[in-house]
C-alpha positions, 0 to 999 in steps of 0.5 A, a space after each residue: 500500500 502506497 501513501 497515495 492509495 492510503 489517502 484515496 482509501 480513507 477519502 473513499 470511505 469518507 473517514 477522518 484521520 482520527 477515526 482511522 487512527 483509533 480503529 486501525 489503530 495507528 498514531 496520528 502523526 505516523 498516519 499524517 506523515 505516511 499519507 504525505 509520503 514524508 515518512 516510511 512506516 514500520 512493516 507492522 504498522 503498514 500491515 495493521 493499516 492495510 489490514 484495516 482498509 482490507 476489512 472495509 472492503 478496499 482492494 489494493 493493486 498496482 498496474 504494469 505502468 505504475 498506476 496505483 489502484 484501489 477497488 471497493 469489494 463489498 463481498 470481501 468486507 468482514 462481518 459487522 462493518 458493511 453499512 449496506 451502501 454499494 460504492 463504485 470502483 475507485 481508482 487512482 490513475 496517474 494521468 500526469 506522470 506524478 509517480 515518475 516525478 515523485 520517483 525522480 525526487 526520491 532519487 535526487 534525495 538519495 544522490 544528495 545523501 551519497 554526495 554528502 557521504 563523499 565529503 570527508 575533508 576533515 577526516 582525510 586531513 587527520 589521516 594525512 597528518 597521522 601518516 606524515 607524523 607516523 602518530 596514532 590517534 592519541 599521539 596526534 591529539 596530544 600533538 595538536 593539543 586537542 582531546 583524543 575523543 575529538 580526533 575519534 569523532 572527526 574520524 567517525 565523521 561526527 565532527 569537523 575540523 575548525 579553521 584554526 586547527 586546520 591552519 595549525 596542521 598545515 603549518 606544522 606539516 607544511 601542507 598547503 590549502 587545508 584551511 580552504 578545504 575545511 571552510 569549503 567542507 562546511 559550506 558544501 555540507 550546508 548547501 547539500 543540507 538545504 538541497 535535500 530539504 528542498 527536494 523533500 519539500 518538492 516531493 511532498 508538494 507532488 504528493 499533495 497534488 496526487 491527493 487531488 488527482 486520486 479519485 476518479 
């Protein structure tokens, strides 16, 4: 079950979010973010939510061209939940290629994450300093007058070198350009963070558009 199918199923059954959350049961924030497509829910939660809609007679399908379809089957409803109303078939037809656009935004987010993972200037500078000086982590920390924990955090990509420390390393080991590298690292990480946020917002906007294109 996709976020688009979940939105369409709830709209088709004319259920508000509070009712679904209470009867499924699912947390309201979880359901809200899942329907927006901004959160991947746990398999057990997804199974519980899908099972709830199946019990209402909703059938989920996917076509070869990527369209998402839900159908109402009153004969498959469990006892005690049929309200006696026969509902027509409900489909989500991806007439405007929104699934493909959404897929491209997901790919963009993944590419940005991969790019971020490749920027490790601070870590590489410490490795270079250790190689030149032939010192271990504890010894290089003493040499640079910082804590071993800080050096470890840099090597684990949890922290970054300051400009002053980069200048200290480049002067001590006669390696030029280190200060420029760490300044660029901070700028690049900030830009990639902003880019990922924009990509996520774009994907959410497409999912919002899909919501209004979900019932035919």
